[in-house]
C-alpha positions in Angstrom: 16.7 28.6 -53.4 17.2 28.3 -49.7 15.2 24.7 -49.9 17.6 23.4 -52.6 20.5 24.8 -50.9 19.8 22.7 -47.7 19.6 19.9 -50.2 22.8 20.8 -51.8 24.5 20.8 -48.3 23.2 17.6 -47.2 24.5 16.1 -50.6 28.0 17.4 -50.1 27.7 16.2 -46.5 27.0 12.7 -47.7 29.9 12.7 -50.2 32.3 13.9 -47.8 30.9 11.5 -44.9 31.4 8.4 -47.1 35.3 9.0 -47.0 35.5 9.6 -43.4 34.0 6.2 -41.9 34.0 6.0 -38.3 33.7 9.9 -37.2 31.9 10.9 -40.5 29.3 8.3 -39.5 29.0 9.8 -36.0 28.5 13.3 -37.6 26.1 12.2 -40.1 23.8 10.4 -37.7 23.8 13.8 -35.7 23.1 15.8 -38.4 20.2 13.4 -39.5 18.7 13.2 -35.8 18.8 17.0 -36.1 16.9 17.3 -39.3 14.3 14.7 -38.2 13.7 16.3 -34.8 13.2 19.8 -36.5 10.6 18.2 -38.8 12.8 18.5 -41.8 12.2 14.9 -43.0 13.4 15.0 -46.4 17.1 15.9 -45.3 16.7 13.4 -42.6 15.7 10.9 -45.5 18.7 11.1 -47.5 21.2 11.0 -44.5 19.1 7.8 -42.8 19.4 6.4 -46.1 22.8 6.6 -46.8 23.5 5.5 -43.2 21.1 2.3 -43.5 22.5 1.2 -47.0 26.3 0.7 -45.3 24.9 -0.7 -42.2 21.3 -2.3 -42.3 21.3 -1.1 -38.6 17.5 -1.5 -37.4 17.5 1.8 -35.7 18.5 3.6 -39.2 15.8 1.3 -40.6 13.2 2.8 -38.3 14.1 6.1 -38.7 14.1 6.1 -42.5 10.6 4.2 -42.3 9.2 7.0 -40.1 10.4 9.8 -42.5 8.8 7.9 -45.6 5.6 7.7 -43.8 5.8 11.4 -42.6 6.6 12.3 -46.1 3.5 10.2 -47.4 5.9 8.1 -49.5 4.0 5.1 -49.0 5.4 3.0 -52.0 9.1 3.8 -50.9 8.3 2.9 -47.2 6.6 -0.5 -48.4 9.6 -1.3 -50.8 11.7 -0.5 -47.7 9.7 -3.0 -45.4 9.7 -5.6 -48.1 13.3 -5.5 -48.4 14.0 -5.8 -44.9 11.4 -8.8 -44.7 13.5 -10.8 -47.3 16.8 -10.2 -45.3 15.4 -10.6 -41.5 12.5 -13.1 -42.0 12.2 -13.6 -38.3 11.8 -9.8 -37.6 8.0 -9.9 -36.8 7.6 -6.3 -36.1 7.9 -5.7 -39.8 4.7 -7.1 -40.2 3.5 -4.4 -37.8 5.2 -1.6 -40.1 3.6 -3.3 -43.4 0.1 -3.2 -41.7 0.8 0.6 -40.4 1.5 1.7 -43.9 -2.0 0.3 -44.9 -3.6 2.1 -41.9 -2.1 5.5 -43.3 -3.8 4.8 -46.5 -7.2 4.0 -44.8 -6.7 0.5 -45.7 -8.1 -1.2 -43.1 -8.6 -4.9 -44.1 -5.0 -5.1 -45.5 -3.8 -3.7 -42.0 -5.5 -6.3 -40.5 -4.0 -9.1 -42.6 -0.5 -8.1 -41.9 -1.5 -7.9 -38.0 -2.9 -11.8 -38.2 0.2 -12.6 -40.0 2.6 -11.1 -37.2 0.4 -13.1 -34.5 0.6 -16.3 -37.0 4.3 -16.0 -36.9 4.9 -16.5 -33.3 6.5 -19.7 -32.0 7.8 -21.2 -29.1 11.0 -19.1 -29.3 9.8 -15.9 -27.5 12.6 -13.4 -28.1 10.5 -11.7 -30.7 7.4 -11.3 -28.4 8.2 -8.4 -26.5 9.4 -6.1 -29.3 6.1 -7.1 -31.3 3.9 -6.2 -28.5 5.6 -2.8 -27.9 5.6 -2.3 -31.8 1.8 -2.7 -31.6 1.3 -0.4 -28.7 3.4 2.2 -30.5 0.6 2.4 -33.1 -2.2 2.2 -30.8 -3.2 -0.9 -31.3 -3.2 -2.3 -27.7 -5.6 -4.8 -28.7 -3.0 -6.6 -30.9 -0.4 -6.2 -28.2 -2.7 -8.2 -25.9 -3.1 -10.9 -28.5 0.6 -11.2 -28.9 1.2 -11.8 -25.3 -1.7 -14.4 -25.3 -0.5 -16.1 -28.5 2.7 -16.5 -27.0 1.5 -17.9 -23.9 -0.3 -20.4 -25.9 2.9 -21.3 -27.8 5.0 -21.7 -24.8 1.9 -23.6 -22.8 2.4 -21.5 -19.8 -0.9 -19.7 -18.8 1.2 -17.0 -16.6 3.6 -16.1 -19.1 3.6 -12.1 -19.3 1.3 -11.6 -16.8 2.6 -8.1 -15.8 2.9 -7.0 -19.4 -0.7 -8.0 -20.2 -1.9 -6.3 -16.9 -0.2 -2.9 -18.3 -1.8 -3.3 -21.7 -5.3 -4.1 -20.3 -4.8 -1.0 -18.1 -4.1 1.1 -20.9 -6.9 -0.1 -22.7 -9.6 0.4 -19.6 -10.2 -3.0 -19.6 -10.1 -3.4 -15.9 -11.9 -6.6 -16.1 -9.5 -8.4 -17.9 -6.8 -6.8 -15.9 -8.2 -7.8 -12.7 -8.9 -11.3 -14.2 -5.3 -11.9 -14.7 -4.7 -11.2 -11.0 -7.2 -13.3 -9.9 -6.5 -16.3 -12.3 -2.9 -16.1 -10.5 -4.2 -16.3 -7.3 -6.4 -19.3 -8.3 -3.0 -21.2 -9.0 -0.8 -19.6 -6.6 -2.5 -18.2 -3.5 0.9 -17.4 -1.9 1.2 -14.4 -4.6 -1.2 -12.5 -2.8 1.1 -9.8 -1.3 2.6 -9.3 -4.7 -0.6 -8.8 -6.4 -2.0 -6.6 -3.7 1.3 -4.5 -4.2 0.9 -4.3 -8.1 -2.9 -3.4 -7.7 -2.2 -0.9 -5.2 0.1 0.9 -7.1 -2.2 0.8 -10.4 -4.8 2.3 -8.2 -2.8 5.1 -7.2 -1.7 6.0 -10.6 -5.3 5.8 -12.1 -6.5 9.1 -13.3 -10.1 8.7 -12.2 -12.3 6.2 -10.1 -12.8 3.6 -13.2 -10.1 1.5 -12.4 -11.5 1.1 -8.8 -15.1 0.5 -10.1 -13.6 -2.0 -12.5 -11.8 -3.9 -9.8 -14.7 -3.8 -7.3 -16.8 -5.4 -10.0 -14.5 -8.1 -10.9 -14.0 -8.9 -7.3 -17.7 -9.1 -6.6 -18.1 -11.7 -9.3 -15.7 -13.7 -8.2 -16.8 -13.7 -4.7 -20.3 -14.4 -6.4 -18.7 -17.5 -8.5 -16.5 -18.8 -5.5 -18.1 -18.0 -2.1 -15.7 -20.5 -0.4 -12.5 -19.1 -1.7 -11.2 -17.3 1.3 -8.7 -15.5 -1.2 -11.5 -13.3 -2.9 -13.0 -12.4 0.6 -9.8 -11.3 1.7 -8.9 -9.6 -1.5 -12.3 -7.8 -1.2 -11.5 -6.7 2.2 -8.1 -5.2 1.3 -9.7 -3.6 -1.6 -12.3 -2.0 0.4 -9.6 -0.7 2.9 -7.4 0.6 0.1 -10.7 2.8 -1.0 -11.3 3.8 2.9 -14.5 2.2 2.3 -14.6 0.8 6.0 -18.3 0.0 6.2 -18.3 -2.4 3.1 -14.8 -3.6 4.3 -16.8 -4.7 7.6 -19.5 -6.2 5.6 -16.8 -8.6 3.9 -14.9 -9.1 7.1 -18.2 -10.6 8.6 -18.7 -12.7 5.8 -15.4 -14.2 6.1 -15.9 -14.8 9.7 -19.1 -16.6 9.1 -17.8 -18.7 6.4 -14.5 -19.6 8.3 -15.0 -19.2 12.1 -11.5 -20.7 12.6 -10.0 -17.6 11.9 -11.1 -16.2 15.1 -12.3 -12.7 13.8 -8.6 -11.7 12.5 -10.4 -9.8 9.5 -12.7 -8.0 12.0 -9.7 -6.8 14.1 -7.9 -5.5 11.2 -10.8 -3.4 10.1 -11.4 -2.3 13.4 -7.8 -1.0 13.8 -7.5 0.5 10.5 -11.0 2.2 10.6 -10.0 3.6 14.2 -6.6 5.0 12.6 -8.6 6.7 10.1 -11.0 8.1 12.4 -14.1 5.9 11.1 -15.1 5.5 14.6 -18.6 4.1 13.9 -17.3 1.2 11.9 -14.1 0.5 14.5 -16.6 0.4 17.5 -19.1 -2.0 15.4 -16.0 -4.5 14.9 -15.0 -4.3 18.4 -18.6 -4.9 19.5 -18.7 -8.1 17.2 -15.4 -9.3 18.4 -16.6 -9.3 22.2 -19.5 -11.1 21.3 -17.5 -14.0 20.3 -17.1 -14.3 24.2 -14.1 -14.1 26.6 -12.4 -17.2 25.4 -12.1 -15.4 21.7 -8.3 -14.5 21.2 -9.4 -10.8 20.4 -11.8 -10.3 23.1 -9.4 -8.3 25.5 -8.0 -6.1 22.5 -11.7 -5.6 21.4 -12.7 -4.2 25.0 -9.8 -1.9 25.1 -10.2 -1.0 21.6 -13.9 0.2 22.0 -13.2 1.9 25.1 -10.3 3.8 23.0 -13.0 4.7 20.0 -15.3 6.1 22.6 -12.8 8.4 24.1 -11.3 9.3 20.5 -14.9 10.2 19.8 -15.2 12.7 22.6 -11.6 14.4 21.7 -13.0 14.6 17.9 -16.4 16.2 18.9 -14.7 18.5 21.4 -17.6 18.3 23.9 -19.5 15.6 25.6 -22.7 16.1 27.6 -23.3 15.2 31.3 -25.3 11.9 30.0 -22.6 10.7 28.0 -19.8 11.3 30.3 -21.6 9.3 33.1 -22.2 6.7 30.9 -18.6 6.6 29.4 -17.2 6.8 33.0 -19.3 3.8 34.3 -17.9 1.7 31.2 -14.3 2.5 32.1 -14.9 1.5 35.7 -16.5 -1.7 34.4 -13.7 -2.4 32.5 -11.0 -2.1 35.0 -13.3 -4.5 37.3 -13.1 -7.0 34.5 -9.6 -6.5 32.9 -7.9 -5.2 35.8 -5.1 -2.4 36.2 -2.1 -3.7 34.2 0.3 -3.4 31.6 -2.4 -4.2 29.0 -4.8 -1.9 30.3 -2.6 1.0 30.7 -4.0 2.9 27.2 -7.3 2.5 29.2 -6.0 4.0 32.1 -4.3 7.1 30.7 -7.7 7.7 28.6 -9.6 7.6 32.0 -7.3 10.1 33.5 -7.7 12.4 30.2 -11.5 11.9 30.7 -11.8 12.7 34.1 -9.7 15.8 34.2 -10.5 17.5 31.0 -14.1 16.7 30.3 -15.3 15.7 33.8 -13.1 18.3 35.8 -12.0 15.9 38.5 -8.3 16.3 38.7 -7.8 14.7 41.6 -9.2 11.3 40.4 -7.3 11.9 37.2 -4.1 12.1 39.0 -4.9 9.0 41.0 -5.3 6.9 37.8 -1.8 8.1 36.5 -0.3 7.2 39.9 -1.8 3.8 39.4 -0.2 3.6 35.9 3.4 4.5 37.4 2.7 1.8 40.0 2.2 -1.1 37.3 4.8 -3.7 37.4 7.4 -4.3 34.6 6.0 -1.0 32.9 8.2 -0.3 30.2 10.4 2.8 30.7 9.2 4.8 27.6 5.5 4.2 28.8 6.3 5.3 32.3 7.9 8.4 30.9 5.1 9.2 28.7 2.7 8.8 31.8 5.0 11.3 33.8 4.4 13.7 30.8 0.8 13.0 31.0 0.6 13.6 35.0 2.7 17.1 34.6 0.2 18.2 32.0 -2.4 17.3 34.6 -0.5 19.2 37.6 -0.1 22.3 35.2 -3.9 22.1 34.3 -4.7 22.2 38.1 -2.4 25.0 39.0 0.6 23.2 40.4 3.0 24.6 38.2 6.6 23.7 40.2 5.3 20.0 40.3 4.7 19.9 36.5 7.9 21.6 35.9 9.9 19.1 37.9 8.1 15.9 36.1 9.1 17.7 32.8 12.8 18.0 33.7 13.1 14.5 35.1 11.7 12.8 31.7 13.7 15.5 29.8 16.8 14.3 31.5 15.9 10.5 31.2 15.3 11.1 27.4 18.0 13.6 26.5 18.3 12.2 22.7 14.8 11.1 21.8 11.4 12.1 21.1 10.3 12.0 24.5 12.9 14.2 25.8 12.2 16.8 22.8 8.3 16.6 24.1 9.6 17.1 27.9 11.7 20.2 26.7 8.8 21.6 24.7 6.6 21.5 27.7 8.9 23.0 30.1 9.1 25.9 27.3 5.5 26.2 27.4 5.2 26.2 30.8 7.9 29.2 31.1 5.8 30.9 28.5 2.6 30.8 30.7 4.8 32.2 33.5 5.8 35.3 31.4 9.4 34.0 31.2 9.4 34.6 27.4 13.1 35.2 26.9 13.9 31.7 28.6 11.0 30.2 26.7 12.3 31.6 23.4 15.9 30.0 24.0 14.4 26.6 24.6 12.1 26.7 21.6 14.9 27.6 19.3 16.8 24.4 20.3 13.5 22.4 19.4 12.8 24.2 16.2 15.5 21.9 14.9 14.2 18.7 16.3 13.7 15.8 14.1 10.2 15.3 15.1 8.4 17.2 12.4 5.4 17.9 14.8 7.4 19.2 17.8 9.3 21.3 15.5 6.3 22.8 13.9 4.8 23.6 17.5 7.9 25.1 18.7 8.1 27.1 15.6 4.6 28.6 16.2 4.9 29.3 19.9 8.5 30.9 19.1 7.3 33.1 16.7 4.5 33.8 18.7 6.8 35.1 21.3 9.6 36.6 19.5 7.1 38.5 17.2 5.6 40.1 20.2 8.7 40.5 22.4 9.7 42.9 19.3 6.7 44.7 18.8 5.6 45.4 22.5 9.0 46.2 24.6 6.6 46.2 27.7 5.2 42.4 26.9 1.8 43.8 28.0 -0.4 42.2 25.1 1.8 38.9 25.3 1.2 38.5 29.0 -2.5 38.9 28.8 -2.6 36.4 25.8 -0.3 33.8 27.7 -2.9 34.3 30.7 -5.9 33.8 28.7 -4.0 30.9 26.9 -3.5 29.3 30.3 -7.2 29.7 31.0 -7.9 28.1 27.9 -5.8 25.3 28.7 -7.5 24.9 32.0 -10.7 24.7 30.4 -11.9 27.9 32.3 -13.6 29.0 28.9 -15.6 32.2 29.7 -12.7 33.6 31.7 -10.1 32.9 28.7 -12.7 34.3 26.1 -12.7 37.6 28.3 -8.8 37.6 28.3 -8.4 37.2 24.8 -11.4 39.7 24.1 -9.6 42.4 26.3 -6.6 42.2 23.6 -9.2 42.8 20.8 -10.7 45.6 22.7 -7.7 47.3 23.2 -6.1 47.4 19.9 -7.3 47.4 16.4 -3.9 46.4 14.8 -1.5 43.8 16.6 0.4 40.8 15.6 -1.6 38.8 18.1 -5.0 39.5 16.5 -4.8 36.4 14.4 -4.0 34.2 17.2 -7.0 35.6 19.3 -9.4 34.8 16.5 -8.1 31.4 16.6 -8.2 30.7 20.3 -11.6 32.1 20.5 -12.8 29.5 17.7 -11.3 26.9 20.0 -13.4 28.0 22.7 -16.4 28.1 20.6 -15.5 24.5 19.5 -15.3 23.2 22.8 -18.6 24.9 23.7 -20.1 23.3 20.6 -21.2 26.5 19.3 -19.9 25.5 15.9 -21.5 28.3 13.7 -19.7 30.9 15.7 -16.5 28.9 15.4 -16.8 28.6 11.8 -17.4 32.6 11.5 -14.4 33.3 13.5 -12.3 31.0 11.6 -13.3 32.4 8.2 -12.4 35.9 9.8 -9.0 34.9 10.4 -8.5 33.2 7.0 -9.7 36.5 5.2 -8.1 39.1 7.1 -4.6 37.3 8.0 -4.2 34.6 5.3 -0.3 35.1 5.5 -0.1 34.5 9.0 1.4 31.5 10.3 -2.1 30.5 11.9 -4.0 30.5 8.7 -3.4 26.7 8.0 -4.3 25.8 11.4 -7.6 27.8 10.9 -8.2 26.2 7.5 -7.9 22.5 8.9 -10.4 23.4 11.7 -12.6 25.0 9.6 -12.5 22.2 7.3 -13.0 19.2 9.8 -15.8 21.5 11.4 -17.8 21.9 8.4 -17.5 18.0 7.5 -18.3 16.7 11.1 -20.7 19.3 12.6 -22.2 21.7 10.2 -23.0 19.2 7.4 -21.3 21.2 4.6 -18.9 18.9 2.9 -18.7 21.4 -0.1 -17.1 24.0 1.9 -15.1 21.4 3.8 -13.6 20.5 0.4 -12.8 23.7 -0.4 -11.1 24.2 2.8 -9.0 21.1 2.1 -8.1 22.5 -1.3 -7.2 25.9 -0.2 -4.6 24.2 2.1 -3.3 22.0 -1.0 -3.1 25.0 -3.2 -2.1 28.0 -1.0 0.0 26.3 2.0 1.7 23.4 0.2 4.7 23.5 3.1 1.8 23.0 5.7 2.0 20.5 8.3 -1.7 19.3 7.5 -1.1 18.5 3.6 -1.3 14.9 4.0 -4.5 15.1 6.0 -5.9 17.4 3.7 -5.2 15.7 0.8 -6.4 12.5 2.1 -10.0 14.1 3.2 -10.1 16.0 0.1 -9.9 12.8 -2.1 -12.4 11.1 0.0 -14.8 14.0 -0.2 -14.5 14.3 -4.0 -15.1 10.7 -4.4 -18.5 11.0 -2.9 
């Protein structure tokens, strides 16, 4: 009764709505859509049939057609299609609808004949083409969607018509060879389209759910380069692709091939690979590129930059590895001194001069030599104001490192005053606040850090937040500030590279109390000490304790990123490194390290 009642209601609605044309049709359409969306296809069919009979609207036709298929009413569906074909013979999608009815009845050969008729009906008039291709895709026949675009090309005599549409279809089909072939054929005819092609391919690679697209692109590129070894566009595309995949060694190989075949380029691709590899901390590849560029001789346009770049990479390696033995230190010091003799001390070598100062102070313990070098930087003629102020900040850091606290503070104040509303000013303010923290002036430091927590620089804001919380949490829990003073003293010793004394200071806090908000910070600092001493297994153990026992503290993500990089770079344990990166992504989604962790996680996962 309930079922028949619904039909009766629908029939009454139809009768009523026939007498109220405009508003009634809208209500009838709403009722039909309601029934269709809820799977009540018989009721929907009656309403859509009434609507279609009055208007022959294509949307109503499509809905009525779909209800017939859903109900298995194939004869009625076929009559509907045939009737519309007589009225609209140029509506090519009707051939797809007809073929789809045959597919529903397992009549494959009849369906194929309908699909072929649709293709044969394509003319130079392109207006029906997009709808026809979409109709094929809608029933999962992407092969015929591709054939639709290809046939339309032939009829229009335009080889590059529907390129983006075809690329999308091939990508959906997983035919990555055909997909990349479309792009490469376009480049053969229009080399200037390379930037647009790269943007499109980059988007596709980023959205790909797995590595099959990347593998297909690489294979297609290899084949093109093999077939057309003198085509520079393909070699440059190969380099671009390798850089997208972070395969810097492969990019170097291709850059060398470009350099060998097109010597007039002067090593441009080698320099590009070097700089991108350096930015991504693949120091071995970057160094190899810089050395190859130097081998071209001093007359090469990239010689100077390569000379500087190689030394920058050498210094970055030291910072990345936390420590350097005396033999390597002496060798690197000699290379810097040779570079200054050859290149001079000028605006272009300022990056080398600053790194040399850091090398001498923080790794060689020669603060006087470091300060002298930064003084030389400040005397370089025509030095940009921001570079001069950056050098002043570094000089302040060195003076603090050496124990000249007041002189360091004066330099910080100078830079802050000269850069009140920009990043350098915020950096100077933070350094001065940290200096006050070292001096046990916690309340003033906290007031300065409160301002910096809203800094436009995410990094400064995050550093200010961490130090601010360190101070405020322990000012509240310990009115005498005893533990915080011990911690600040040990922190300063760590900054000054007095590692054994710093360890004793942090250890004293751990011995004095079994429960204190500083204990997670103590573990982190002790791990940092072991890293500087190249005692990597001990550092890993300390970081693991922090993650296990203090997962909700602000230092947990700091510990995880250190542990991940430690296991990846020094303990040869990529599995654990990947787990640490993943934990950051899952458990600490607002961490400052999320982007870094995601990049490294994806690279490790792809290996």
